[in-house]
C-alpha positions as CSV (number, residue, x, y, z in Angstrom):
1,M,57.8,112.6,143.2
2,T,58.5,110.4,140.2
3,P,57.4,106.7,140.8
4,W,60.3,104.3,140.7
5,W,59.0,102.4,137.7
6,Q,59.2,105.6,135.6
7,L,62.8,106.4,136.5
8,G,64.0,104.2,133.6
9,E,62.1,106.4,131.1
10,A,63.3,109.6,132.8
11,V,67.0,108.7,132.3
12,G,66.6,106.8,129.0
13,D,69.2,104.1,128.3
14,L,71.6,105.2,131.0
15,P,71.1,102.2,133.5
16,R,71.5,99.7,130.7
17,L,74.6,101.4,129.3
18,L,76.2,101.6,132.7
19,L,75.6,97.9,133.2
20,Q,77.2,97.2,129.9
21,A,80.2,99.3,130.9
22,I,80.6,97.3,134.1
23,L,79.9,93.8,132.8
24,F,81.9,93.5,129.6
25,P,81.9,89.8,128.6
26,E,85.4,88.6,128.0
27,R,86.2,87.7,124.4
28,R,89.3,85.7,123.4
29,R,91.8,87.7,121.4
30,R,94.6,86.1,119.4
31,S,98.1,87.2,120.0
32,A,100.3,88.7,117.4
33,A,102.3,85.4,117.3
34,E,99.2,83.4,116.6
35,A,98.2,85.8,113.9
36,E,101.6,85.2,112.2
37,E,100.8,81.5,112.1
38,G,97.7,82.1,110.0
39,P,94.0,81.5,110.8
40,G,94.5,78.0,112.1
41,E,92.0,75.2,112.2
42,E,89.5,77.1,114.3
43,A,88.9,79.6,111.6
44,S,87.7,77.0,109.1
45,E,85.2,75.7,111.6
46,G,83.9,79.1,112.6
47,G,85.9,79.4,115.9
48,D,87.4,82.4,117.5
49,G,90.5,82.2,115.3
50,G,88.7,83.5,112.2
51,P,88.6,87.0,110.8
52,G,87.7,89.7,113.2
53,T,84.8,92.2,113.5
54,A,84.1,95.3,111.4
55,V,82.0,98.1,112.8
56,I,80.3,100.4,110.2
57,I,79.0,103.6,111.9
58,G,76.5,105.7,110.0
59,G,76.4,109.5,109.9
60,T,78.6,111.4,112.3
61,S,77.3,110.5,115.7
62,L,79.4,108.1,117.8
63,T,76.9,107.2,120.5
64,D,77.6,105.6,123.9
65,E,75.7,102.4,122.8
66,I,77.9,102.0,119.7
67,V,81.1,102.7,121.7
68,L,80.2,100.1,124.4
69,E,79.4,97.4,121.8
70,T,82.6,98.1,120.0
71,I,84.6,97.8,123.3
72,R,82.8,94.6,124.1
73,Q,83.7,93.2,120.7
74,A,87.4,94.1,121.3
75,G,87.5,92.2,124.6
76,G,86.5,94.8,127.2
77,R,88.3,97.6,129.0
78,G,91.7,95.9,128.7
79,A,91.6,96.3,124.9
80,R,94.4,98.2,123.2
81,V,92.8,100.9,121.1
82,A,94.4,102.7,118.2
83,V,92.6,105.8,116.9
84,V,93.4,107.0,113.4
85,P,91.9,110.6,113.4
86,S,90.0,112.2,110.5
87,V,92.2,113.1,107.5
88,S,91.4,116.8,107.8
89,L,92.7,120.1,109.2
90,D,91.4,119.4,112.7
91,C,92.8,115.9,112.9
92,T,94.3,116.5,116.4
93,R,90.9,117.6,117.8
94,S,89.0,114.8,116.1
95,G,91.5,112.2,117.4
96,E,91.1,113.5,121.0
97,R,87.3,113.4,120.7
98,Y,87.3,109.8,119.5
99,A,89.8,108.8,122.2
100,R,87.7,110.3,125.0
101,S,84.7,108.3,123.8
102,F,86.6,105.1,124.7
103,R,88.4,106.4,127.8
104,R,85.2,107.6,129.5
105,F,84.1,103.9,129.8
106,G,87.4,102.8,131.4
107,V,89.6,101.9,128.5
108,T,93.0,103.2,129.5
109,N,95.2,102.0,126.7
110,V,94.1,104.4,123.9
111,E,96.7,105.8,121.5
112,I,96.1,108.4,118.8
113,L,98.1,107.5,115.6
114,D,98.2,110.6,113.4
115,L,98.7,108.7,110.1
116,V,97.5,111.8,108.3
117,T,100.2,111.9,105.6
118,R,102.0,109.2,103.6
119,E,105.2,110.2,105.3
120,R,103.7,109.7,108.8
121,A,102.2,106.4,107.5
122,A,105.8,105.2,106.8
123,S,106.8,105.6,110.5
124,E,107.8,102.2,111.9
125,E,106.8,103.2,115.4
126,L,103.3,104.1,114.4
127,V,102.8,101.0,112.2
128,R,104.0,98.8,115.1
129,S,101.4,100.5,117.4
130,L,98.7,99.9,114.8
131,A,99.5,96.2,114.4
132,A,99.5,95.7,118.2
133,A,96.0,97.1,118.6
134,D,92.9,95.0,119.5
135,L,90.7,97.8,118.2
136,V,91.5,100.2,115.3
137,F,89.1,103.2,115.0
138,L,89.2,105.1,111.7
139,G,87.9,108.6,111.6
140,G,86.3,110.4,108.7
141,G,87.5,113.0,106.2
142,R,87.7,112.4,102.5
143,E,87.6,108.8,101.2
144,T,90.3,109.3,98.6
145,L,92.8,110.8,101.1
146,L,92.1,108.1,103.7
147,L,92.5,105.3,101.1
148,R,95.8,106.7,99.9
149,I,97.2,106.5,103.5
150,L,95.7,103.2,104.4
151,R,96.9,101.6,101.2
152,T,100.5,102.4,102.2
153,P,101.9,98.8,102.3
154,P,103.1,98.8,106.0
155,V,99.8,100.3,107.2
156,Q,97.6,98.0,105.1
157,R,99.5,95.0,106.3
158,A,99.2,96.1,110.0
159,L,95.4,96.7,109.6
160,L,94.9,93.3,108.0
161,Q,97.0,91.7,110.8
162,V,94.6,93.2,113.5
163,Y,91.6,91.9,111.6
164,R,92.9,88.5,110.8
165,R,93.8,87.7,114.4
166,G,90.2,88.4,115.5
167,G,90.5,92.1,116.3
168,V,88.1,94.9,115.6
169,V,88.3,97.5,112.8
170,A,85.7,100.3,113.3
171,G,85.0,103.3,111.1
172,I,82.8,106.4,111.0
173,G,82.2,108.4,107.8
174,A,85.0,107.9,105.4
175,G,86.5,105.5,107.9
176,A,83.5,103.2,107.5
177,A,83.2,103.6,103.8
178,V,86.8,102.3,103.1
179,L,86.2,99.0,104.9
180,G,84.1,97.5,102.1
181,A,84.9,96.1,98.6
182,A,84.2,99.4,96.9
183,V,84.2,103.1,97.9
184,A,82.0,105.8,96.5
185,V,84.7,108.4,95.7
186,S,82.5,110.9,94.0
187,R,78.8,111.6,93.8
188,D,76.9,113.9,91.5
189,E,73.6,114.2,89.6
190,E,74.9,111.7,87.0
191,G,75.6,109.0,89.5
192,V,78.3,107.5,91.7
193,T,82.0,106.7,90.9
194,W,83.4,103.7,92.7
195,E,87.0,102.8,93.6
196,E,88.4,99.7,95.1
197,G,88.1,99.6,98.9
198,L,90.1,97.7,101.6
199,N,88.0,94.6,101.0
200,L,87.5,93.6,104.6
201,L,83.8,93.2,103.9
202,P,81.6,92.0,100.9
203,L,79.7,95.3,100.7
204,A,79.8,98.9,99.6
205,L,78.6,101.8,101.8
206,L,76.1,104.3,100.3
207,D,74.6,107.4,101.7
208,R,71.5,106.3,103.7
209,E,69.4,109.0,101.9
210,R,70.5,107.7,98.4
211,V,69.3,104.2,99.3
212,Q,66.1,105.3,101.0
213,F,64.9,107.7,98.3
214,G,65.1,105.4,95.3
215,Q,68.6,106.4,94.0
216,A,70.2,103.0,94.9
217,G,69.5,101.5,91.4
218,S,71.7,103.8,89.4
219,A,74.4,103.7,92.1
220,F,74.2,99.9,92.2
221,Y,74.4,99.7,88.4
222,A,77.7,101.8,88.5
223,L,78.9,99.5,91.3
224,A,78.2,96.4,89.3
225,A,79.9,97.9,86.2
226,S,83.0,98.8,88.2
227,R,83.3,95.2,89.5
228,K,82.7,93.4,86.2
229,G,83.8,89.8,86.3
230,R,83.9,89.7,90.1
231,S,81.4,88.6,92.8
232,P,78.6,91.1,93.4
233,V,78.4,92.9,96.7
234,A,75.6,94.4,98.7
235,A,75.1,98.2,98.9
236,V,74.4,99.3,102.4
237,G,73.1,102.5,104.0
238,V,73.3,103.1,107.7
239,D,71.4,105.7,109.7
240,D,73.1,108.4,111.8
241,G,73.6,107.1,115.4
242,T,73.5,103.5,114.2
243,A,76.1,100.8,113.5
244,L,76.2,97.7,111.4
245,I,78.5,95.2,113.2
246,V,79.8,92.5,110.9
247,E,81.4,89.4,112.5
248,R,83.8,87.1,110.5
249,G,83.0,89.0,107.3
250,R,79.4,87.8,107.0
251,Q,77.0,87.9,110.0
252,A,75.9,91.4,110.6
253,Y,73.6,92.9,113.3
254,V,72.4,96.5,113.9
255,V,73.0,98.6,117.0
256,G,71.7,102.1,117.7
257,S,68.7,104.3,117.3
258,G,68.0,103.8,113.6
259,A,68.2,101.2,110.9
260,A,70.4,99.8,108.2
261,I,69.2,99.1,104.6
262,V,70.9,96.4,102.6
263,A,70.3,96.5,98.8
264,L,70.8,93.4,96.7
265,P,70.0,92.7,93.0
266,C,67.1,90.4,92.2
267,E,65.9,88.7,89.1
268,G,65.4,91.0,86.1
269,N,67.2,92.4,83.1
270,G,66.6,96.0,83.8
271,S,69.3,98.7,83.6
272,P,69.7,99.9,86.3
273,P,69.0,96.5,87.9
274,R,65.9,95.7,90.1
275,L,66.9,95.7,93.7
276,M,65.6,94.0,96.8
277,L,65.8,96.1,99.9
278,H,66.1,94.6,103.4
279,V,65.4,97.1,106.2
280,L,67.1,96.1,109.5
281,P,66.1,98.0,112.6
282,A,68.2,97.8,115.8
283,G,68.5,94.2,117.0
284,Y,68.0,92.6,113.6
285,A,70.7,90.5,111.9
286,Y,71.7,89.7,108.3
287,D,73.9,87.2,106.5
288,L,75.9,89.1,103.9
289,V,77.1,86.0,102.1
290,Q,73.7,84.3,101.7
291,G,71.8,87.6,101.3
292,R,69.1,86.9,103.8
293,R,67.8,88.4,107.0
294,L,68.4,86.4,110.1
295,A,66.0,86.0,113.0
296,A,65.9,88.8,115.5
297,P,66.6,88.0,119.2
298,G,63.5,86.2,120.5
299,E,61.9,85.7,117.1
300,E,62.5,81.9,117.0
301,Q,61.0,81.5,120.4
302,L,58.0,83.5,119.3
303,R,57.5,81.3,116.3
304,A,57.8,78.2,118.4
305,A,55.2,79.5,120.9
306,R,52.7,80.0,118.0
């Protein structure tokens, strides 16, 4: 018979995940009316009225831990969730799969919005449902096709409305890539071609392998060239089964089984530029604006004890 103290190891993270599902902390959400009034005084002081939360999910695995943290950020099981399925042939199947990931933890108000063509994206009913959501989840597919749909003016306005009133915009695959300032729309042996993203975040998502195996320099050089005259942004790679969660457009932390890598240019006149890489395992945090790693939970207390 298995001793009681080994049961946690036998079932992995299940007890902790179940507790998370039961005990969602409440998080204040701004109403649509408040959003129309603008960010308000709270936003300038870092209160709850500022920009919302973006969830960048690496790879193709939408794990329970990531789903639960995304639901928590959206306010708990009462959140209104809008799923925009993958822009692909099996969009119906992918939409249902993503919706089940949220419903299985007690979120009942989940709607699949098949904004898979520009004609569907012009539907007033679908756009209203998108704007009313507390959490928008963007599936994968091809970045160029997804950008074309999300840039449809009514859809882009609705997405920004959700984000600006303190809601959550999450993405996986192409859905994660389009949230940044630039999107890698093509990759080949000669390098990466970048296109303007939705600009919710001051970063650009790269393949994790490209960052890890020394190919970030040339990609970053192309990124800097495409943004000549504008503020530099970080290049980010995220492991499969891992998410980088960015609050208010700057403070990011890592959830999941892997790590995120943040690449920033450092001093030097090289071409491609020299990069500084920050490796952030689960639990670690990073300030995207200041370009520095933040203390992990418990790290400050450990330093004080020393």
